[in-house]
C-alpha positions in Angstrom: -23.9 3.3 -6.9 -24.2 2.6 -10.9 -23.3 -0.7 -12.7 -20.0 0.3 -14.0 -18.9 2.0 -10.3 -20.1 -2.3 -9.1 -18.4 -2.9 -11.6 -14.7 -1.3 -10.2 -15.2 -1.0 -6.7 -16.1 -5.1 -6.7 -12.7 -6.2 -9.3 -10.4 -4.0 -6.9 -11.5 -5.3 -3.3 -11.7 -8.4 -4.9 -7.7 -8.1 -6.4 -7.1 -6.5 -2.6 -7.9 -8.6 0.0 -5.4 -10.1 2.2 -2.7 -7.6 0.9 -2.5 -5.3 3.3 -0.5 -8.6 5.2 1.1 -10.4 1.8 2.8 -13.9 3.1 6.4 -13.1 3.6 9.1 -14.4 1.4 12.5 -15.5 2.9 14.8 -12.4 3.6 18.2 -11.6 2.0 18.2 -10.9 -1.6 21.9 -12.4 -1.3 20.5 -15.9 -1.6 19.4 -16.1 -4.8 22.3 -14.8 -6.7 25.5 -14.7 -5.7 26.6 -12.2 -9.4 23.8 -10.2 -8.2 23.7 -7.1 -7.6 27.7 -6.5 -8.4 29.4 -4.6 -6.7 30.7 -2.8 -9.6 27.9 -1.7 -11.0 25.7 1.6 -10.4 22.0 2.1 -9.5 19.8 4.2 -11.5 17.0 5.3 -9.4 14.9 6.9 -12.1 12.6 9.5 -10.2 9.3 10.2 -12.7 8.9 13.5 -11.8 10.5 16.9 -9.1 11.9 16.8 -6.5 9.3 17.0 -3.6 6.3 15.5 -4.7 5.1 12.1 -3.5 6.9 9.6 -6.0 10.7 11.7 -4.9 9.4 11.6 -1.5 8.5 7.2 -1.8 11.7 7.0 -3.6 13.8 8.9 -1.6 13.0 6.9 1.4 13.4 3.9 0.1 17.2 5.3 -1.2 17.8 6.3 2.7 16.0 3.1 4.1 18.8 1.4 1.9 21.4 2.8 2.9 20.6 3.2 6.9 20.0 -0.8 6.6 23.2 -1.9 4.2 20.6 -3.5 2.1 22.2 -2.9 -1.0 26.2 -3.5 -1.9 26.8 -1.2 -4.7 26.1 3.1 -6.0 22.3 3.9 -6.3 22.1 7.1 -8.7 18.6 9.2 -8.2 17.4 10.9 -10.8 14.7 13.1 -11.2 13.4 12.3 -14.9 10.3 15.0 -14.9 8.6 15.2 -17.9 4.2 14.4 -19.7 3.0 13.5 -15.9 6.1 10.4 -15.8 6.3 9.8 -19.8 9.6 10.4 -19.8 11.3 9.2 -16.5 8.8 6.0 -17.6 9.7 5.6 -21.0 14.0 6.1 -19.8 12.9 3.4 -17.6 11.5 1.5 -20.7 14.0 2.4 -22.8 16.4 0.3 -20.5 14.6 -3.7 -21.2 17.1 -6.1 -20.2 18.9 -4.7 -17.2 18.8 -5.2 -13.8 20.5 -1.9 -12.6 17.2 0.1 -13.9 14.5 1.0 -11.4 11.6 3.1 -10.9 8.8 4.0 -8.4 5.2 3.9 -9.3 2.0 6.8 -8.9 -1.0 6.9 -10.0 0.4 7.9 -12.9 2.0 5.5 -13.7 -1.2 3.7 -15.0 -2.8 7.0 -16.4 -0.7 8.7 -18.4 -0.5 5.7 -20.9 -4.1 6.1 -20.5 -3.5 9.8 -22.6 -0.5 10.1 -24.2 0.7 7.2 -26.7 3.4 5.8 -24.9 5.9 3.0 -25.7 5.2 1.5 -22.6 2.0 0.0 -20.5 2.2 -0.4 -17.1 2.7 -4.8 -17.7 5.9 -4.1 -19.8 8.1 -4.1 -16.5 9.5 -5.8 -13.9 6.5 -5.1 -11.5 8.9 -5.3 -7.3 6.0 -4.9 -5.3 2.5 -2.7 -4.9 4.1 -1.1 -1.3 1.0 1.3 -0.3 -2.3 2.3 -2.1 -2.4 6.8 -2.2 -6.4 7.9 -1.7 -7.1 11.2 -1.7 -9.6 13.6 1.0 -12.2 15.7 -0.4 -11.7 19.2 1.0 -13.9 22.8 1.7 -13.1 26.1 2.7 -12.3 26.4 6.3 -15.4 29.2 6.1 -17.0 27.5 4.3 -20.7 26.8 5.6 -20.1 23.4 4.6 -19.8 21.3 7.3 -19.8 18.0 6.6 -20.4 16.1 3.7 -23.9 15.0 3.7 -24.3 19.2 3.9 -21.9 19.0 0.2 -24.7 16.7 -1.5 -26.8 18.0 -0.6 -25.6 21.8 -1.7 -24.2 20.5 -4.5 -27.1 18.4 -5.8 -29.2 21.7 -6.1 -26.5 24.7 -7.0 -23.8 24.6 -9.7 -20.4 23.6 -8.4 -16.7 22.9 -9.6 -14.1 20.7 -8.1 -9.7 21.3 -8.4 -7.2 19.0 -8.8 -3.7 18.5 -10.1 -4.0 17.2 -13.4 -6.1 16.3 -16.1 -6.8 12.8 -16.5 -5.9 11.1 -13.9 -7.0 9.9 -10.7 -7.5 13.6 -8.8 -10.7 13.5 -11.9 -11.6 10.2 -12.0 -12.7 9.9 -7.3 -14.4 13.1 -7.6 -16.0 11.7 -10.6 -17.2 8.1 -9.6 -18.2 9.7 -6.1 -20.5 13.0 -7.6 -22.0 9.7 -10.0 -22.5 7.4 -7.2 -23.9 10.4 -5.3 -26.1 11.6 -7.6 -24.3 15.5 -8.3 -22.4 16.9 -11.1 -19.6 19.1 -10.7 -17.3 20.9 -12.9 -13.7 19.6 -12.8 -10.9 22.9 -12.8 -7.3 21.0 -13.7 -4.3 22.6 -11.2 -0.8 22.6 -12.5 0.6 22.4 -8.8 -1.2 21.0 -5.3 -0.2 25.1 -4.0 -2.4 26.4 -7.3 -5.7 25.0 -6.6 -4.6 24.9 -2.7 -4.8 28.8 -3.4 -8.2 28.4 -6.0 -9.8 27.2 -3.2 -8.2 30.0 0.0 -10.2 32.4 -2.4 -13.2 31.1 -3.2 -12.3 29.9 -6.3 -13.5 26.6 -7.0 -16.3 25.3 -4.0 -14.0 22.0 -3.5 -10.6 20.0 -4.4 -9.3 17.0 -3.7 -5.7 16.4 -2.5 -3.6 14.1 -0.8 -4.5 13.8 3.2 -0.2 14.3 3.2 0.4 17.2 1.2 -2.8 19.3 3.2 -2.2 17.8 6.9 -0.9 21.8 8.5 -3.7 23.1 6.4 -6.7 20.5 7.4 -4.9 21.2 11.5 -4.7 24.7 10.7 -8.5 24.7 10.2 -7.8 26.1 6.8 -9.7 23.9 4.7 -12.1 21.2 6.8 -12.1 17.5 5.4 -15.2 15.8 4.5 -14.4 12.6 3.0 -12.0 10.4 2.3 -11.9 8.3 -0.5 -9.9 5.0 1.1 -11.0 2.0 2.0 -10.1 3.0 6.4 -9.5 7.3 7.5 -5.7 7.5 8.4 -5.9 8.5 12.8 -4.8 12.0 10.9 -7.8 12.7 9.2 -9.8 12.1 13.3 -13.6 11.0 11.8 -13.8 11.5 8.8 -16.0 9.0 6.7 -14.8 7.1 3.7 -16.8 7.1 0.7 -17.9 3.5 1.7 -19.3 4.0 5.4 -21.3 7.2 3.7 -22.9 5.0 0.5 -20.5 5.8 -1.5 -17.9 3.3 -2.1 -16.1 3.6 -5.4 -12.7 1.7 -5.0 -10.1 3.4 -6.7 -6.5 4.3 -4.6 -3.5 4.8 -6.9 -0.3 2.1 -6.3 3.0 3.5 -5.0 4.5 0.8 -5.9 8.5 -0.3 -7.5 9.5 -1.4 -10.5 12.8 -2.6 -12.9 12.8 -2.9 -16.9 10.7 -4.9 -19.0 12.8 -8.5 -18.9 15.0 -7.8 -16.2 16.8 -10.9 -14.5 14.4 -13.4 -13.1 17.1 -13.1 -9.9 16.8 -8.8 -10.0 13.4 -9.2 -8.9 13.3 -11.6 -6.9 16.8 -9.5 -5.0 14.4 -6.7 -5.1 11.1 -8.1 -4.0 13.8 -10.5 -0.8 14.7 -6.9 -0.4 11.5 -4.5 -0.4 10.4 -6.9 2.4 13.4 -6.0 4.4 12.7 -2.2 3.5 8.6 -2.1 4.9 9.8 -3.7 7.9 12.3 -0.9 9.2 10.7 2.0 11.6 11.1 4.5 9.0 9.1 2.6 6.1 6.6 2.4 9.4 7.4 6.5 9.9 6.8 7.2 6.3 4.0 5.6 5.4 2.4 7.3 8.6 3.1 10.2 8.0 2.4 10.5 3.9 -1.7 9.0 5.8 -0.8 6.3 3.4 -2.4 2.7 3.2 0.3 -0.3 3.5 -0.9 -2.3 0.9 1.6 -4.7 0.3 2.1 -6.9 -2.9 4.9 -9.4 -3.9 6.0 -9.8 -8.0 3.4 -11.5 -10.6 1.1 -10.4 -8.4 2.5 -6.6 -8.3 1.5 -6.8 -12.3 -1.9 -8.2 -12.0 -3.1 -5.0 -10.2 -1.9 -2.0 -12.4 -3.4 -4.1 -15.9 -7.0 -4.3 -13.1 -6.3 -1.7 -12.8 -5.6 0.5 -15.6 -8.8 -1.6 -17.2 -10.7 -0.1 -14.0 -9.5 3.0 -15.3 -10.3 3.1 -18.8 -14.1 1.9 -18.2 -14.5 5.3 -16.3 -12.9 7.4 -18.2 -14.4 6.2 -21.6 -17.9 6.1 -19.9 -17.3 10.3 -19.1 -16.0 11.0 -22.6 -12.3 11.5 -21.7 -11.1 9.3 -23.6 -11.8 7.3 -26.7 
């Protein structure tokens, strides 16, 4: 592992120690402030991406749980405000500064988009509610490939030029294989696609050698044998991937995860932040949330309030360091 990778992985591990089980606060957000939330105010829930993606699924899962258990007393309006790798949606929430009735979910792009675009906001500008899970990637090859495991893949990549596909350009899909390649001692060409469907088609047609993706999005193709998983970027392999090793298992821990969390606009009232922290503590204890975590092969990593803000800042600084090291950003 290079000095850059070692420093980056160490920082993230230091920030994540103990976060899988955070100390509970008192449940029942209504105890914090009698006036919040008001039943006369509609909660304006922004999803910064289109329907069907990971961010959309997480947001609608939370809303369904809030409604099922009557946790939110007022109306909730959910809107997909896609564009600019999340810049449009989170920019809309940024414009609601001071309000307790705007809300949104985060993903990896929440950290990477400001690094490559001239956004008026940074992740730390928003009022943090909770980091709820981390989202990691699996490296896969075509199921018909001669490469059977990650050792063979590394050996082949060290001797041959290879291509690895991902969704988007300067984001986690790029960062994960870049760090892994640096650690394992090989080079590759990154091929960017606009959607998981496009990059999967490219891999199945042998237009690229490998790709990275969220296991939940491609698990069906893995189970059918169309795709062969080689290595997982998270700290522990989900049960759905069986005995696939982690990057740490093969000696190349990269310490990178995508934060799936919940945020309010900048300078939201303290009572709103406190109410949402307490309410999300109830949400993550429900069987519906456990099913969401399992079916989407996420890691249940929980941080509340200012600890989440610190995590976002640390993660963004680490991402920026990696991207500058490979010339992806200035």
